[in-house]
C-alpha positions as CSV (number, residue, x, y, z in Angstrom):
1,A,-74.2,56.5,18.5
2,P,-77.3,58.7,18.0
3,L,-80.6,57.0,17.6
4,D,-81.4,59.3,14.7
5,A,-78.7,60.6,12.4
6,N,-80.8,63.8,11.9
7,N,-80.8,64.6,15.6
8,W,-80.3,68.1,17.0
9,G,-77.4,67.2,19.3
10,R,-75.3,69.9,17.6
11,G,-78.2,72.3,17.7
12,R,-77.8,75.8,19.1
13,M,-79.8,79.0,19.5
14,V,-78.2,82.1,18.0
15,P,-79.7,85.5,19.0
16,V,-81.1,87.5,16.2
17,A,-78.7,90.3,17.3
18,Q,-75.9,88.2,16.0
19,V,-77.2,87.7,12.4
20,Q,-77.5,90.3,9.6
21,R,-80.7,92.3,9.7
22,S,-82.0,94.8,7.3
23,A,-82.6,98.3,8.7
24,G,-86.3,97.8,9.4
25,W,-85.7,95.4,12.3
26,T,-86.2,96.8,15.8
27,Q,-85.7,95.3,19.2
28,V,-89.0,95.2,21.1
29,G,-90.5,93.9,24.4
30,F,-92.9,91.0,24.6
31,P,-96.4,92.2,23.8
32,G,-99.5,91.3,25.8
33,D,-99.6,90.2,29.5
34,P,-96.8,91.8,31.5
35,K,-96.4,88.7,33.8
36,R,-95.9,86.5,30.8
37,A,-93.6,89.0,29.2
38,Q,-91.3,88.9,32.3
39,R,-91.3,85.0,32.3
40,V,-90.5,84.9,28.6
41,S,-87.8,87.6,28.7
42,Q,-85.9,85.7,31.4
43,R,-85.6,82.6,29.3
44,L,-85.0,83.9,25.7
45,S,-83.0,86.3,23.8
46,P,-84.5,89.8,23.1
47,L,-87.2,89.9,20.5
48,W,-86.7,91.7,17.2
49,R,-89.7,92.8,15.0
50,A,-89.9,93.4,11.3
51,T,-92.9,95.5,10.2
52,R,-92.1,96.4,6.6
53,P,-92.4,94.0,3.7
54,G,-88.9,93.2,2.5
55,D,-87.3,93.4,5.9
56,A,-85.0,90.4,6.1
57,L,-82.6,88.4,8.3
58,S,-79.6,86.8,6.6
59,F,-77.0,84.3,7.8
60,T,-74.7,81.6,6.5
61,F,-74.2,78.4,8.5
62,H,-72.3,75.1,8.1
63,G,-74.7,72.4,9.1
64,S,-77.8,70.4,8.1
65,A,-80.9,72.1,9.6
66,F,-82.2,75.4,10.9
67,G,-85.3,77.3,12.1
68,I,-86.4,80.3,14.1
69,V,-87.9,80.9,17.5
70,G,-90.5,83.5,17.0
71,L,-93.7,84.9,18.5
72,K,-97.1,83.6,17.4
73,G,-99.8,86.2,17.7
74,P,-102.7,88.0,16.1
75,D,-100.4,90.6,14.3
76,A,-98.2,87.9,12.6
77,G,-97.5,88.0,8.9
78,Q,-96.1,85.7,6.4
79,F,-92.4,85.3,5.6
80,A,-90.4,83.7,2.8
81,V,-87.3,81.6,3.5
82,T,-84.7,81.2,0.8
83,V,-81.9,78.7,1.2
84,D,-79.0,78.8,-1.3
85,D,-80.6,78.7,-4.8
86,R,-83.7,76.8,-3.8
87,P,-87.2,78.1,-4.4
88,P,-88.6,80.1,-1.4
89,V,-90.7,78.4,1.3
90,V,-93.5,80.5,2.8
91,G,-94.1,80.3,6.6
92,A,-96.1,82.1,9.2
93,L,-96.3,82.2,13.0
94,F,-100.1,82.3,13.1
95,D,-102.6,79.6,13.9
96,G,-106.2,79.2,15.2
97,F,-105.2,80.1,18.8
98,C,-103.8,83.5,17.9
99,I,-106.6,85.6,19.4
100,E,-106.4,89.2,20.6
101,G,-103.7,89.6,23.3
102,R,-102.5,86.0,23.1
103,Y,-98.9,85.6,22.2
104,R,-96.6,82.6,22.6
105,M,-93.1,81.7,21.6
106,W,-93.0,79.1,19.0
107,P,-90.3,77.4,16.8
108,W,-90.6,77.2,13.0
109,F,-88.3,74.7,11.2
110,Y,-87.2,74.8,7.6
111,P,-89.2,71.8,6.2
112,Q,-86.8,70.5,3.6
113,D,-83.8,68.3,4.1
114,L,-80.4,70.0,3.7
115,P,-77.1,68.2,3.0
116,L,-74.4,68.8,5.6
117,G,-72.5,71.8,4.3
118,E,-72.5,75.6,4.0
119,H,-75.9,77.2,3.4
120,R,-77.0,80.8,2.8
121,V,-80.3,81.7,4.4
122,K,-82.6,84.7,3.9
123,I,-85.8,85.2,5.8
124,T,-88.0,88.0,4.3
125,L,-91.2,89.5,5.6
126,L,-93.9,89.3,2.9
127,A,-96.6,91.8,2.0
128,E,-99.3,89.2,1.3
129,P,-101.8,88.9,4.2
130,I,-102.7,85.7,5.9
131,D,-106.4,84.7,5.7
132,K,-106.6,84.9,9.5
133,E,-110.4,84.9,9.6
134,S,-110.7,81.5,8.0
135,I,-107.9,80.0,10.1
136,L,-109.6,81.2,13.3
137,K,-113.0,80.0,12.0
138,R,-111.6,76.4,11.6
139,H,-110.8,76.5,15.3
140,G,-114.2,77.9,16.4
141,K,-112.8,81.4,17.0
142,T,-113.7,84.8,15.7
143,M,-112.0,88.2,15.5
144,R,-113.4,90.4,18.3
145,D,-111.1,93.3,17.3
146,P,-110.2,93.1,13.6
147,K,-107.6,95.9,14.0
148,A,-105.5,93.6,16.2
149,F,-105.1,91.2,13.2
150,T,-104.4,93.9,10.6
151,P,-100.6,94.1,10.9
152,G,-98.4,91.5,9.2
153,W,-95.3,91.5,11.4
154,L,-92.6,89.0,12.2
155,Y,-91.1,88.6,15.7
156,V,-87.9,86.6,16.1
157,G,-85.7,86.1,19.1
158,D,-83.4,83.3,18.0
159,V,-82.2,81.4,15.0
160,L,-82.0,77.6,15.6
161,I,-79.1,75.9,13.8
162,V,-77.8,72.4,13.7
163,G,-74.2,73.3,13.0
164,E,-72.2,76.5,13.2
165,V,-72.9,80.0,12.1
166,Q,-70.3,81.3,9.7
């Protein structure tokens, strides 16, 4: 028997290419260091990027938990995640280590418990900017090139699911 009933033993990674995307999503290469890009691209599904507020990913799954594997970096934006009829949860793939030219793959998990069953998910890029300067300041970092932080994009390679995509 599992040690934790909420384990990810039935977890799987579903490439973004296999879920519904609005027209604004485009497949892109890994930005930044070419050597790192090669290492990352050998291990993960291709990256897709949303650049327009309102661009969305949608999928339905039967299970109990989900998340995304995305790219943290200086050009990251905020996104809203709506599950079924619940209020949206806002997330971002940005932290105090997202300096110019530094990108890293990172998971983001939906923070609320979901009952086992069928769930409809929509992940939408938001227009509201992140206060990147204050986040960096808390980590003793500054913006050397403010233009690198201006975009508010979302990069996703895979959707993480405990269960099955419908």
